[in-house]
C-alpha positions, 0 to 999 in steps of 0.5 A: 184527788178521789179514789177514782182519779187515782185508779185511772192514773195508776191504770194509765201508768201501767198501760204506758209502761206496757206499751214502752216495754213492747216497743223496746222488745220489738226494737231489740228483735229488729236490731238482732235481725239486722245484725244477723243479716249484715254481720260482716264489717265493711268500710263505708266509702263516705267514712274514709278521710277525705277533703270535700271541696266547698265552692262559694255560691255565685263567687267566681272562685273555687276553694277546697276547705279540707273538711274532715268527714271521718266517722265510725261506720254504721252496721245497718247498711251494706253496699250493693253492686253499682248500677249503670252510672253509680260508681262501683267501689274499688276492690276492698273499698267495702271490705269483703265485697259481696259477702258484706251485702244482704242477700236481697241486693247481692243476688241482683245482676247489675249488668241488666237494665232492670238491675241497673235501674233498681240499684239507682232507686235503692242505693246502699250508699245513699239510702237506708235499706229496708228489707221486706220479707213476703209471706208468699209471692205477690203481684205488683198490681196488688201491692203498688197502691199500698206502696204509693202511700209511703213515697216521701218522709219529710223531703226524703224520697222512699223507693222500692224494688222487688225480686222478680220470680225470674231472679232479677231485681227491678222497680216494682211494676204492674204484671210483675210477680215478686218473692222479696221486696226492698225499700230504701229511704234517702238518708240526706238531701241538699238541705237536711239529713234524715232526722229522728222524727222522720225516721220514727214516722217512716217506721210507723208508716212502714209497719202499717203498709207492710201489714197491708201487703203481708210483709215483715219489715226489718227495721235498722237501729235508729241511732246507726241510721242517724249517724250514717245520715249525718255523715252523708249530709256532711259530705253533701254540704261539703260538696254543695258547690255553685260557681258563678261568673258575672257580666257587667254592662260597659254602658247603659243597663240592658232592657229586659225585652231586648236582653231576652232576644239576645239570650234566646239567640245564644241558646238559652231556654226560659223555664216555667219558673222564669229561669234561663237555662242552657240545655244539655241536649238530653232534657237537663241543663248545663248552667243557668242565668239570672238577670239579678232583678225582679220581674217588675224591673225593665232593665238590668246592668248585670247578669250572673251565669251559675254552674251547679257543679256536682250536678254536671258530669265532667265530660260535659265540661259545664264550666268550660261551656259556661265561660264560652257562653259568657265570652260570646255574650260579652261580644254580643252585649258589650259587657265585661266578665267580673267577679262579685266585687266587680273586678275583671276576671282574666283568662289566667284567673278563669283557667285556675278556677277550671283546674280547681273544678277538675280537682273537685270532680276528682274528689267526688269520683274518689267518694263514689258519687261522681258529679252528674251521676244518678247518686249526685243528682239525687243528693244535690238536685 
């Protein structure tokens, strides 16, 4: 090896050590900043001992598996006042309430529509908060193009809200003037938790975007964020319940063309992806239906009605509506309601399942993530 090669290797080593040391120093400064902002301890509702329910997919039964999701509460996250359909924690759920929340969130008046929408977008219970201090007030028109560059990390959405000069927190919009910004990346989805690679990507892109808009980001400690993301994902996995009942023909298989007419008369809509869904009257749906065959098939002997339990509010009685629809189709199509093993389901068995669904809803309410709420829809849908 020549002297030149040795010199280049040595220079490269010095450069790498310098970069590493600089990054560690920046992480240390960010961590101390976050610790000062969020110094009050609180008890995260997702860290309490709970027994999330886990319903088997497509199986006409419902079980609660008693999964323990107890974990140490991280310090890089603080709760805010709940929005319109985000459950406000009971007194004492987070310890010292307002004093434990960062000023950016604490100053929002959740009684206003703008604040309700802001809290639903950047929600301290399911998002990693990313405070952005501004050098001077900025117009929404100026910063929106930069914010649009960082809207997703992996499959986790990133949202932003701003403290308007009128004192209200709101989604950043054209015409608004903001003195502070708050970002939030969702900690978990139905499939995965926010991971180290995604968080590293987020930090790099966030710093670049912050430079463009003249902001200074406060970066929470990665290890604490990862712990919180995993805890939230355990909750989501434990409550990812899809409940189905089947209709089995009593005679010959149904012709798909004939079946479509019967389903439309029953009130089903056909979505662009080919799914049959029962509308809820407000742009969403209560439950879906599958023919259990490919598009190339002309007949089917079996239909499956499926309720995505955490995505339908208890007040809509999605399970009751699904069973009522199944019974109506039984009369229309000459069928029998059966489980996944072709065993008929009696009214008594269906009633027991309905009771278990109510227990499941109570568990979600107790965790401040009510079924059908904005929180639940963000996590499960």
